[in-house]
C-alpha positions in Angstrom: 95.5 145.7 109.5 92.8 143.2 110.6 93.4 140.5 113.1 94.2 137.2 111.4 93.7 134.5 114.1 95.6 131.7 112.1 99.3 131.0 111.8 100.6 128.1 109.8 104.0 126.6 110.2 106.0 124.8 107.5 109.6 123.7 108.4 112.3 121.1 108.0 112.7 121.0 111.8 111.6 117.3 112.2 109.7 116.0 115.2 112.4 114.6 117.4 113.6 117.9 118.9 111.9 120.8 120.6 112.2 123.3 117.7 108.6 123.1 116.7 107.3 123.4 120.3 109.6 126.4 120.8 108.0 128.2 117.9 104.5 127.3 119.1 105.4 128.6 122.5 106.7 132.0 121.3 103.5 132.5 119.3 101.3 131.5 122.2 103.1 133.9 124.6 102.6 136.9 122.3 99.3 136.0 120.8 97.6 133.4 123.0 94.3 133.4 121.1 95.9 132.7 117.7 95.5 129.1 116.4 98.4 127.4 114.7 98.2 124.9 111.9 101.2 122.6 111.4 101.5 122.0 107.7 104.6 119.8 108.0 107.9 119.8 109.8 109.2 116.9 107.7 110.5 118.8 104.7 113.9 117.2 103.9 116.6 119.2 105.7 117.6 122.3 103.7 115.5 121.3 100.7 114.2 124.7 99.8 112.5 123.6 96.6 110.5 120.9 98.3 109.5 123.4 101.1 108.5 125.9 98.5 106.4 123.4 96.6 104.6 122.1 99.7 103.9 125.7 100.9 102.6 126.9 97.5 100.4 123.8 97.0 98.9 124.1 100.6 98.3 127.7 101.4 95.4 128.2 99.0 93.4 125.7 101.2 94.3 127.3 104.5 92.4 130.0 106.3 93.6 133.5 105.5 96.3 134.2 108.0 100.1 134.4 108.5 102.0 131.6 106.9 105.5 131.0 108.4 107.9 128.8 106.4 111.4 128.0 107.6 113.7 125.9 105.4 116.8 128.0 105.9 120.2 126.6 105.2 121.5 130.2 105.1 120.3 131.0 108.6 122.6 133.6 110.3 124.2 134.7 107.1 123.5 137.9 105.1 120.2 136.5 103.7 117.3 138.6 104.7 114.3 137.7 106.8 111.1 139.0 105.1 107.4 139.3 105.4 105.2 139.5 102.3 101.6 140.7 102.0 99.3 139.1 99.4 95.6 139.3 98.8 95.2 135.9 100.4 97.4 136.4 103.5 100.8 137.1 104.9 104.0 135.1 104.4 107.0 135.1 106.8 110.4 133.5 106.4 113.8 133.7 104.8 114.4 135.4 101.5 115.9 132.4 99.9 113.3 131.4 97.3 111.0 129.6 99.8 108.1 132.1 99.8 107.5 133.6 96.3 105.6 130.6 94.7 103.3 130.6 97.7 102.8 134.4 97.3 101.9 133.8 93.7 99.4 131.2 94.7 97.8 133.7 97.1 97.5 136.4 94.4 101.0 137.9 94.2 103.1 140.2 96.5 101.5 143.5 97.2 104.0 144.7 99.8 107.2 143.3 101.4 109.4 144.3 104.3 112.7 143.2 105.7 112.4 142.0 109.3 114.8 144.4 111.1 112.7 146.0 113.9 114.4 144.9 117.1 111.3 145.2 119.3 109.6 142.6 117.1 112.3 140.0 117.7 113.7 138.0 120.6 115.9 140.0 123.0 118.8 137.7 121.9 118.5 136.4 118.4 120.3 133.0 118.0 122.5 132.7 114.9 121.0 129.3 114.1 117.3 129.5 115.2 115.5 132.3 113.5 112.3 130.3 113.4 112.0 130.9 117.1 113.7 134.3 117.5 112.6 136.1 114.3 109.9 134.5 112.3 107.6 133.2 115.1 107.5 136.5 117.0 106.9 138.5 113.8 104.1 136.2 112.8 102.4 136.5 116.2 102.4 140.3 116.0 101.1 140.3 112.5 98.4 137.9 113.5 97.3 140.3 116.2 96.9 143.0 113.5 100.0 145.0 114.0 100.8 146.7 110.6 103.3 145.0 108.4 105.2 148.3 107.9 106.2 148.3 111.5 108.2 145.1 111.1 110.9 146.8 109.1 111.7 148.8 105.9 109.9 148.1 102.7 111.8 146.1 100.0 111.1 145.8 96.3 109.1 142.6 95.6 111.0 142.3 92.3 114.2 141.9 94.3 113.1 138.8 96.3 115.1 135.7 95.7 113.3 133.2 93.4 114.2 129.6 92.7 115.1 128.8 89.1 112.2 127.8 87.0 112.0 124.1 86.6 112.6 122.5 83.2 109.5 121.8 81.1 110.1 121.2 77.4 107.4 120.0 75.0 107.8 118.4 71.6 105.7 116.6 68.9 105.7 113.3 70.8 105.4 114.4 74.4 107.4 116.4 77.0 110.4 116.4 79.2 110.0 117.8 82.7 111.9 118.2 85.9 111.0 116.1 88.9 109.6 118.7 91.3 108.9 116.7 94.4 108.4 113.1 95.6 105.6 112.7 98.2 105.3 110.4 101.2 103.8 107.6 99.0 106.7 107.7 96.5 104.6 109.4 93.8 106.7 111.5 91.5 105.4 115.0 90.8 106.7 116.7 87.6 106.9 120.4 86.8 104.6 119.9 83.8 101.1 121.4 83.9 98.0 119.3 83.5 97.5 120.3 79.9 100.8 118.7 78.9 99.0 115.4 79.0 96.2 116.5 76.7 97.7 115.4 73.3 99.1 112.1 74.6 97.5 108.6 74.0 96.1 106.2 76.5 99.4 104.4 76.8 102.7 106.3 77.1 106.3 105.6 78.0 108.2 107.2 80.9 111.9 107.3 81.4 115.0 109.5 81.4 115.6 111.6 78.2 118.0 110.0 75.8 118.6 106.4 74.6 117.9 104.8 78.0 114.9 102.4 78.0 111.6 103.8 79.1 108.8 102.1 80.9 105.2 101.6 79.7 102.5 103.5 81.6 98.8 104.1 81.3 97.5 107.6 81.2 94.8 107.6 83.9 92.8 109.6 86.4 93.7 107.7 89.5 96.1 105.0 90.8 93.6 102.1 90.2 93.5 102.9 86.5 96.8 101.0 86.2 97.1 97.2 86.9 98.6 96.2 90.3 102.3 97.2 90.2 101.9 99.2 87.0 102.8 102.8 86.2 100.1 105.4 85.8 100.7 109.0 84.6 98.0 111.3 85.9 97.1 114.9 86.9 97.6 115.2 90.7 95.8 117.3 93.3 98.0 120.3 92.5 97.1 120.1 88.8 100.6 118.9 87.8 101.6 115.8 85.9 102.7 113.0 88.3 103.7 109.4 88.0 102.6 106.7 90.4 102.7 102.9 90.8 99.4 101.2 91.7 100.4 99.6 95.0 104.0 100.6 94.9 106.4 103.5 94.8 107.2 105.2 91.5 110.3 106.9 92.9 111.8 103.4 93.4 110.7 102.0 90.1 112.0 105.0 88.1 115.1 105.6 90.3 114.7 109.4 90.2 115.3 112.3 92.6 114.0 115.9 92.7 115.8 117.8 90.0 116.1 114.8 87.6 114.5 114.9 84.2 111.8 112.5 83.0 110.4 112.2 79.5 106.7 111.2 78.9 105.9 110.4 75.3 103.4 108.6 73.3 
């Protein structure tokens, strides 16, 4: 396997503790020439779906390399640690649904292994910090070109844990879709693909499904297509439908959380 001199890190570790630095340090000790890209360490704690979305929407724009993701509320339990090969790079992390969407974005899983080879791991593996003791050392060795097969036994890619598919339901007047993520700016990303907006008029209504009142919104290309303080429904940089407020936070205006449903209709 060729050397891949890039490792990316996506975690929910935060920035106030030494967890991220410890992972950097382990990688640097094993593979000092490898460069590390920090995608984010501010995934909401234990929010696997948010971590999966961030990872899948980011890895296509990173250099081909080893992508480590750790949002791992089941750390230390029977959940597996895995490494996945794809045409666009390698993924390392827990088998809890965090990795498959990113693997799909990189061309699909071509091989997968369970991380059980003890010589690849820390001498003493903590029950609560597999990012440092399992995933970082594995990623460093893979980045040096050590074959994936040496990390542990092969596993069936079809047996990897996947998150439930988010709700997207279309009808004659519009669609209902699950809130997939909310970004730093309060923009609400829906699970609906870009083409769901195609049949809708220039002015739409956005709100919860059912009899509750909906809010008027413009269908636009960017935030400034709505008046100041107004709602705009647009296709975001991940080619998904999203809702924003020009100069405000759509999440506050709509009062939604990831997993809630929103209806967009003409």
